[in-house]
Biotite code that builds the C-alpha atoms (Angstrom):
import biotite.structure as struc

atoms = struc.array([
    struc.Atom([-0.021, -0.096, -0.282], chain_id="A", res_id=1, res_name="UNK", atom_name="CA", element="C"),
    struc.Atom([1.147, 3.357, -0.672], chain_id="A", res_id=2, res_name="UNK", atom_name="CA", element="C"),
    struc.Atom([0.721, 6.345, 1.476], chain_id="A", res_id=3, res_name="UNK", atom_name="CA", element="C"),
    struc.Atom([-1.753, 7.531, -0.038], chain_id="A", res_id=4, res_name="UNK", atom_name="CA", element="C"),
    struc.Atom([-4.057, 4.528, -0.389], chain_id="A", res_id=5, res_name="UNK", atom_name="CA", element="C"),
    struc.Atom([-7.618, 4.181, 2.180], chain_id="A", res_id=6, res_name="UNK", atom_name="CA", element="C"),
    struc.Atom([-6.575, 2.136, 4.742], chain_id="A", res_id=7, res_name="UNK", atom_name="CA", element="C"),
    struc.Atom([-7.372, 3.640, 8.114], chain_id="A", res_id=8, res_name="UNK", atom_name="CA", element="C"),
    struc.Atom([-4.597, 4.688, 9.940], chain_id="A", res_id=9, res_name="UNK", atom_name="CA", element="C"),
    struc.Atom([-4.155, 5.160, 13.637], chain_id="A", res_id=10, res_name="UNK", atom_name="CA", element="C"),
    struc.Atom([-5.637, 6.902, 15.937], chain_id="A", res_id=11, res_name="UNK", atom_name="CA", element="C"),
    struc.Atom([-4.379, 10.294, 17.369], chain_id="A", res_id=12, res_name="UNK", atom_name="CA", element="C"),
    struc.Atom([-3.920, 11.337, 20.561], chain_id="A", res_id=13, res_name="UNK", atom_name="CA", element="C"),
    struc.Atom([-5.583, 14.298, 22.105], chain_id="A", res_id=14, res_name="UNK", atom_name="CA", element="C"),
    struc.Atom([-3.549, 17.289, 22.489], chain_id="A", res_id=15, res_name="UNK", atom_name="CA", element="C"),
    struc.Atom([-5.589, 18.782, 25.720], chain_id="A", res_id=16, res_name="UNK", atom_name="CA", element="C"),
    struc.Atom([-7.723, 17.651, 28.186], chain_id="A", res_id=17, res_name="UNK", atom_name="CA", element="C"),
    struc.Atom([-11.220, 16.679, 27.548], chain_id="A", res_id=18, res_name="UNK", atom_name="CA", element="C"),
    struc.Atom([-12.356, 19.049, 29.843], chain_id="A", res_id=19, res_name="UNK", atom_name="CA", element="C"),
    struc.Atom([-10.433, 21.718, 28.738], chain_id="A", res_id=20, res_name="UNK", atom_name="CA", element="C"),
    struc.Atom([-11.470, 20.805, 24.617], chain_id="A", res_id=21, res_name="UNK", atom_name="CA", element="C"),
    struc.Atom([-14.815, 21.152, 25.882], chain_id="A", res_id=22, res_name="UNK", atom_name="CA", element="C"),
    struc.Atom([-14.638, 24.410, 27.808], chain_id="A", res_id=23, res_name="UNK", atom_name="CA", element="C"),
    struc.Atom([-13.433, 26.239, 24.588], chain_id="A", res_id=24, res_name="UNK", atom_name="CA", element="C"),
    struc.Atom([-15.917, 24.730, 22.250], chain_id="A", res_id=25, res_name="UNK", atom_name="CA", element="C"),
    struc.Atom([-18.791, 26.446, 24.560], chain_id="A", res_id=26, res_name="UNK", atom_name="CA", element="C"),
    struc.Atom([-16.477, 29.813, 23.883], chain_id="A", res_id=27, res_name="UNK", atom_name="CA", element="C"),
    struc.Atom([-16.306, 29.710, 20.759], chain_id="A", res_id=28, res_name="UNK", atom_name="CA", element="C"),
    struc.Atom([-20.561, 28.955, 20.594], chain_id="A", res_id=29, res_name="UNK", atom_name="CA", element="C"),
    struc.Atom([-21.074, 31.023, 22.775], chain_id="A", res_id=30, res_name="UNK", atom_name="CA", element="C"),
    struc.Atom([-19.014, 33.818, 20.748], chain_id="A", res_id=31, res_name="UNK", atom_name="CA", element="C"),
    struc.Atom([-20.323, 32.721, 17.274], chain_id="A", res_id=32, res_name="UNK", atom_name="CA", element="C"),
    struc.Atom([-23.934, 31.523, 18.134], chain_id="A", res_id=33, res_name="UNK", atom_name="CA", element="C"),
    struc.Atom([-22.430, 28.066, 16.083], chain_id="A", res_id=34, res_name="UNK", atom_name="CA", element="C"),
    struc.Atom([-19.883, 25.565, 16.310], chain_id="A", res_id=35, res_name="UNK", atom_name="CA", element="C"),
    struc.Atom([-18.958, 23.672, 12.905], chain_id="A", res_id=36, res_name="UNK", atom_name="CA", element="C"),
    struc.Atom([-18.225, 19.396, 13.148], chain_id="A", res_id=37, res_name="UNK", atom_name="CA", element="C"),
    struc.Atom([-15.112, 20.326, 12.562], chain_id="A", res_id=38, res_name="UNK", atom_name="CA", element="C"),
    struc.Atom([-14.194, 22.402, 15.632], chain_id="A", res_id=39, res_name="UNK", atom_name="CA", element="C"),
    struc.Atom([-15.826, 19.942, 17.518], chain_id="A", res_id=40, res_name="UNK", atom_name="CA", element="C"),
    struc.Atom([-13.081, 17.452, 16.482], chain_id="A", res_id=41, res_name="UNK", atom_name="CA", element="C"),
    struc.Atom([-10.061, 20.160, 16.205], chain_id="A", res_id=42, res_name="UNK", atom_name="CA", element="C"),
    struc.Atom([-10.752, 20.726, 20.142], chain_id="A", res_id=43, res_name="UNK", atom_name="CA", element="C"),
    struc.Atom([-9.496, 17.424, 20.910], chain_id="A", res_id=44, res_name="UNK", atom_name="CA", element="C"),
    struc.Atom([-7.125, 16.160, 18.143], chain_id="A", res_id=45, res_name="UNK", atom_name="CA", element="C"),
    struc.Atom([-5.128, 20.049, 18.452], chain_id="A", res_id=46, res_name="UNK", atom_name="CA", element="C"),
    struc.Atom([-6.576, 22.241, 19.921], chain_id="A", res_id=47, res_name="UNK", atom_name="CA", element="C"),
    struc.Atom([-3.133, 24.578, 20.155], chain_id="A", res_id=48, res_name="UNK", atom_name="CA", element="C"),
    struc.Atom([-4.246, 24.878, 15.399], chain_id="A", res_id=49, res_name="UNK", atom_name="CA", element="C"),
    struc.Atom([-8.049, 25.392, 16.577], chain_id="A", res_id=50, res_name="UNK", atom_name="CA", element="C"),
    struc.Atom([-7.084, 28.214, 18.692], chain_id="A", res_id=51, res_name="UNK", atom_name="CA", element="C"),
    struc.Atom([-5.136, 29.844, 16.344], chain_id="A", res_id=52, res_name="UNK", atom_name="CA", element="C"),
    struc.Atom([-7.760, 29.215, 13.983], chain_id="A", res_id=53, res_name="UNK", atom_name="CA", element="C"),
    struc.Atom([-10.255, 30.867, 16.006], chain_id="A", res_id=54, res_name="UNK", atom_name="CA", element="C"),
    struc.Atom([-7.566, 33.986, 16.621], chain_id="A", res_id=55, res_name="UNK", atom_name="CA", element="C"),
    struc.Atom([-7.693, 34.537, 12.727], chain_id="A", res_id=56, res_name="UNK", atom_name="CA", element="C"),
    struc.Atom([-11.766, 34.040, 13.088], chain_id="A", res_id=57, res_name="UNK", atom_name="CA", element="C"),
    struc.Atom([-11.844, 36.673, 16.008], chain_id="A", res_id=58, res_name="UNK", atom_name="CA", element="C"),
    struc.Atom([-9.725, 39.098, 14.716], chain_id="A", res_id=59, res_name="UNK", atom_name="CA", element="C"),
    struc.Atom([-12.068, 39.220, 10.904], chain_id="A", res_id=60, res_name="UNK", atom_name="CA", element="C"),
    struc.Atom([-15.310, 38.023, 12.576], chain_id="A", res_id=61, res_name="UNK", atom_name="CA", element="C"),
    struc.Atom([-16.644, 38.028, 16.114], chain_id="A", res_id=62, res_name="UNK", atom_name="CA", element="C"),
    struc.Atom([-14.496, 40.794, 17.230], chain_id="A", res_id=63, res_name="UNK", atom_name="CA", element="C"),
    struc.Atom([-16.008, 44.822, 17.631], chain_id="A", res_id=64, res_name="UNK", atom_name="CA", element="C"),
    struc.Atom([-14.685, 46.085, 15.267], chain_id="A", res_id=65, res_name="UNK", atom_name="CA", element="C"),
    struc.Atom([-16.799, 48.968, 12.351], chain_id="A", res_id=66, res_name="UNK", atom_name="CA", element="C"),
    struc.Atom([-19.223, 46.242, 11.161], chain_id="A", res_id=67, res_name="UNK", atom_name="CA", element="C"),
    struc.Atom([-22.144, 45.446, 12.693], chain_id="A", res_id=68, res_name="UNK", atom_name="CA", element="C"),
    struc.Atom([-22.423, 41.889, 13.264], chain_id="A", res_id=69, res_name="UNK", atom_name="CA", element="C"),
    struc.Atom([-25.190, 41.547, 11.337], chain_id="A", res_id=70, res_name="UNK", atom_name="CA", element="C"),
    struc.Atom([-23.665, 43.102, 8.111], chain_id="A", res_id=71, res_name="UNK", atom_name="CA", element="C"),
    struc.Atom([-20.982, 40.352, 8.487], chain_id="A", res_id=72, res_name="UNK", atom_name="CA", element="C"),
    struc.Atom([-23.083, 37.720, 8.650], chain_id="A", res_id=73, res_name="UNK", atom_name="CA", element="C"),
    struc.Atom([-24.552, 38.605, 5.520], chain_id="A", res_id=74, res_name="UNK", atom_name="CA", element="C"),
    struc.Atom([-21.574, 38.833, 3.903], chain_id="A", res_id=75, res_name="UNK", atom_name="CA", element="C"),
    struc.Atom([-20.470, 35.868, 5.421], chain_id="A", res_id=76, res_name="UNK", atom_name="CA", element="C"),
    struc.Atom([-23.895, 34.071, 3.755], chain_id="A", res_id=77, res_name="UNK", atom_name="CA", element="C"),
    struc.Atom([-23.030, 35.503, 0.597], chain_id="A", res_id=78, res_name="UNK", atom_name="CA", element="C"),
    struc.Atom([-19.036, 34.406, 0.389], chain_id="A", res_id=79, res_name="UNK", atom_name="CA", element="C"),
    struc.Atom([-19.658, 30.886, 1.634], chain_id="A", res_id=80, res_name="UNK", atom_name="CA", element="C"),
    struc.Atom([-22.233, 30.250, -1.234], chain_id="A", res_id=81, res_name="UNK", atom_name="CA", element="C"),
    struc.Atom([-19.953, 31.586, -3.716], chain_id="A", res_id=82, res_name="UNK", atom_name="CA", element="C"),
    struc.Atom([-17.282, 29.524, -2.268], chain_id="A", res_id=83, res_name="UNK", atom_name="CA", element="C"),
    struc.Atom([-20.232, 26.149, -2.434], chain_id="A", res_id=84, res_name="UNK", atom_name="CA", element="C"),
    struc.Atom([-19.354, 25.646, 1.434], chain_id="A", res_id=85, res_name="UNK", atom_name="CA", element="C"),
    struc.Atom([-21.482, 22.686, 3.204], chain_id="A", res_id=86, res_name="UNK", atom_name="CA", element="C"),
    struc.Atom([-24.543, 22.900, 3.585], chain_id="A", res_id=87, res_name="UNK", atom_name="CA", element="C"),
    struc.Atom([-24.254, 23.284, 6.699], chain_id="A", res_id=88, res_name="UNK", atom_name="CA", element="C"),
    struc.Atom([-22.021, 26.003, 7.283], chain_id="A", res_id=89, res_name="UNK", atom_name="CA", element="C"),
    struc.Atom([-24.012, 27.970, 5.277], chain_id="A", res_id=90, res_name="UNK", atom_name="CA", element="C"),
    struc.Atom([-27.108, 27.465, 7.416], chain_id="A", res_id=91, res_name="UNK", atom_name="CA", element="C"),
    struc.Atom([-24.936, 27.757, 10.577], chain_id="A", res_id=92, res_name="UNK", atom_name="CA", element="C"),
    struc.Atom([-24.723, 31.589, 9.585], chain_id="A", res_id=93, res_name="UNK", atom_name="CA", element="C"),
    struc.Atom([-28.483, 31.681, 8.032], chain_id="A", res_id=94, res_name="UNK", atom_name="CA", element="C"),
    struc.Atom([-29.304, 30.703, 11.607], chain_id="A", res_id=95, res_name="UNK", atom_name="CA", element="C"),
    struc.Atom([-27.135, 33.532, 13.400], chain_id="A", res_id=96, res_name="UNK", atom_name="CA", element="C"),
    struc.Atom([-28.264, 35.707, 10.718], chain_id="A", res_id=97, res_name="UNK", atom_name="CA", element="C"),
    struc.Atom([-32.039, 35.192, 11.857], chain_id="A", res_id=98, res_name="UNK", atom_name="CA", element="C"),
    struc.Atom([-31.078, 35.431, 15.559], chain_id="A", res_id=99, res_name="UNK", atom_name="CA", element="C"),
    struc.Atom([-29.676, 38.850, 14.943], chain_id="A", res_id=100, res_name="UNK", atom_name="CA", element="C"),
    struc.Atom([-32.905, 39.935, 13.601], chain_id="A", res_id=101, res_name="UNK", atom_name="CA", element="C"),
    struc.Atom([-31.900, 39.563, 9.962], chain_id="A", res_id=102, res_name="UNK", atom_name="CA", element="C"),
    struc.Atom([-35.013, 39.021, 8.128], chain_id="A", res_id=103, res_name="UNK", atom_name="CA", element="C"),
    struc.Atom([-35.635, 36.158, 5.840], chain_id="A", res_id=104, res_name="UNK", atom_name="CA", element="C"),
    struc.Atom([-36.004, 38.286, 2.399], chain_id="A", res_id=105, res_name="UNK", atom_name="CA", element="C"),
    struc.Atom([-32.626, 40.733, 3.361], chain_id="A", res_id=106, res_name="UNK", atom_name="CA", element="C"),
    struc.Atom([-31.072, 37.160, 3.540], chain_id="A", res_id=107, res_name="UNK", atom_name="CA", element="C"),
    struc.Atom([-31.729, 36.315, 0.117], chain_id="A", res_id=108, res_name="UNK", atom_name="CA", element="C"),
    struc.Atom([-31.703, 39.266, -0.952], chain_id="A", res_id=109, res_name="UNK", atom_name="CA", element="C"),
    struc.Atom([-28.003, 39.135, 0.454], chain_id="A", res_id=110, res_name="UNK", atom_name="CA", element="C"),
    struc.Atom([-27.467, 35.592, -1.479], chain_id="A", res_id=111, res_name="UNK", atom_name="CA", element="C"),
    struc.Atom([-29.503, 37.101, -4.790], chain_id="A", res_id=112, res_name="UNK", atom_name="CA", element="C"),
    struc.Atom([-26.109, 38.953, -4.677], chain_id="A", res_id=113, res_name="UNK", atom_name="CA", element="C"),
    struc.Atom([-24.431, 35.982, -6.005], chain_id="A", res_id=114, res_name="UNK", atom_name="CA", element="C"),
    struc.Atom([-26.334, 35.589, -9.449], chain_id="A", res_id=115, res_name="UNK", atom_name="CA", element="C"),
    struc.Atom([-24.849, 37.760, -11.252], chain_id="A", res_id=116, res_name="UNK", atom_name="CA", element="C"),
    struc.Atom([-21.051, 37.163, -10.230], chain_id="A", res_id=117, res_name="UNK", atom_name="CA", element="C"),
    struc.Atom([-20.829, 33.506, -9.539], chain_id="A", res_id=118, res_name="UNK", atom_name="CA", element="C"),
    struc.Atom([-24.056, 31.984, -11.635], chain_id="A", res_id=119, res_name="UNK", atom_name="CA", element="C"),
    struc.Atom([-27.403, 30.562, -11.440], chain_id="A", res_id=120, res_name="UNK", atom_name="CA", element="C"),
    struc.Atom([-25.751, 27.620, -10.220], chain_id="A", res_id=121, res_name="UNK", atom_name="CA", element="C"),
    struc.Atom([-23.720, 28.363, -7.383], chain_id="A", res_id=122, res_name="UNK", atom_name="CA", element="C"),
    struc.Atom([-27.043, 30.966, -6.404], chain_id="A", res_id=123, res_name="UNK", atom_name="CA", element="C"),
    struc.Atom([-29.292, 27.675, -6.832], chain_id="A", res_id=124, res_name="UNK", atom_name="CA", element="C"),
    struc.Atom([-26.973, 26.187, -3.962], chain_id="A", res_id=125, res_name="UNK", atom_name="CA", element="C"),
    struc.Atom([-27.567, 29.075, -1.634], chain_id="A", res_id=126, res_name="UNK", atom_name="CA", element="C"),
    struc.Atom([-31.023, 29.627, -2.131], chain_id="A", res_id=127, res_name="UNK", atom_name="CA", element="C"),
    struc.Atom([-31.270, 25.706, -1.418], chain_id="A", res_id=128, res_name="UNK", atom_name="CA", element="C"),
    struc.Atom([-30.277, 26.199, 2.366], chain_id="A", res_id=129, res_name="UNK", atom_name="CA", element="C"),
    struc.Atom([-32.082, 29.130, 2.764], chain_id="A", res_id=130, res_name="UNK", atom_name="CA", element="C"),
    struc.Atom([-35.402, 27.552, 1.506], chain_id="A", res_id=131, res_name="UNK", atom_name="CA", element="C"),
    struc.Atom([-34.806, 24.406, 3.930], chain_id="A", res_id=132, res_name="UNK", atom_name="CA", element="C"),
    struc.Atom([-33.526, 26.724, 7.173], chain_id="A", res_id=133, res_name="UNK", atom_name="CA", element="C"),
    struc.Atom([-36.421, 29.056, 6.391], chain_id="A", res_id=134, res_name="UNK", atom_name="CA", element="C"),
    struc.Atom([-39.172, 26.550, 5.625], chain_id="A", res_id=135, res_name="UNK", atom_name="CA", element="C"),
    struc.Atom([-40.025, 28.303, 2.239], chain_id="A", res_id=136, res_name="UNK", atom_name="CA", element="C"),
    struc.Atom([-42.987, 27.452, -0.050], chain_id="A", res_id=137, res_name="UNK", atom_name="CA", element="C"),
    struc.Atom([-43.144, 27.317, -3.475], chain_id="A", res_id=138, res_name="UNK", atom_name="CA", element="C"),
    struc.Atom([-45.772, 27.163, -5.954], chain_id="A", res_id=139, res_name="UNK", atom_name="CA", element="C"),
    struc.Atom([-46.721, 24.209, -7.980], chain_id="A", res_id=140, res_name="UNK", atom_name="CA", element="C"),
    struc.Atom([-47.797, 24.348, -11.629], chain_id="A", res_id=141, res_name="UNK", atom_name="CA", element="C"),
    struc.Atom([-51.080, 22.849, -13.040], chain_id="A", res_id=142, res_name="UNK", atom_name="CA", element="C"),
    struc.Atom([-49.330, 22.121, -16.371], chain_id="A", res_id=143, res_name="UNK", atom_name="CA", element="C"),
    struc.Atom([-47.612, 19.081, -16.911], chain_id="A", res_id=144, res_name="UNK", atom_name="CA", element="C"),
    struc.Atom([-43.587, 19.731, -16.406], chain_id="A", res_id=145, res_name="UNK", atom_name="CA", element="C"),
    struc.Atom([-40.321, 18.214, -15.666], chain_id="A", res_id=146, res_name="UNK", atom_name="CA", element="C"),
    struc.Atom([-39.134, 19.683, -12.755], chain_id="A", res_id=147, res_name="UNK", atom_name="CA", element="C"),
    struc.Atom([-35.398, 19.090, -12.466], chain_id="A", res_id=148, res_name="UNK", atom_name="CA", element="C"),
    struc.Atom([-36.083, 16.788, -8.600], chain_id="A", res_id=149, res_name="UNK", atom_name="CA", element="C"),
    struc.Atom([-34.032, 14.568, -8.094], chain_id="A", res_id=150, res_name="UNK", atom_name="CA", element="C"),
    struc.Atom([-36.600, 11.247, -8.674], chain_id="A", res_id=151, res_name="UNK", atom_name="CA", element="C"),
])
């Protein structure tokens, strides 16, 4: 087997005691309003690197500076849509924005900004996440049509 084969490797030893890792993830959750799956794993697997990465996020995102938290959330939602981030990552920022009082329509407008620069397919990715989070409902045509959903 080569080093690139997909055989399972040895488990990594935790770099931090579990209570320290849990305390750090809880602090992240309180500050951000969400945590991602990789945050939970990194807290136990390599807490110093998670702390370093979170320092960058603090400086650019969670620390109070000139932009409001609402503006930052809308920027995050838009950029994550353009980057085709995971649905869960986009959804976490949509939920934080909703918690901050941003309306579903304002969030949709931010996602719509992706249309001219990134195209319809990229927009559809973010729109789909938005629709799931806010429970959007559409209209069904009354004529026979191929609707493009997976069967």
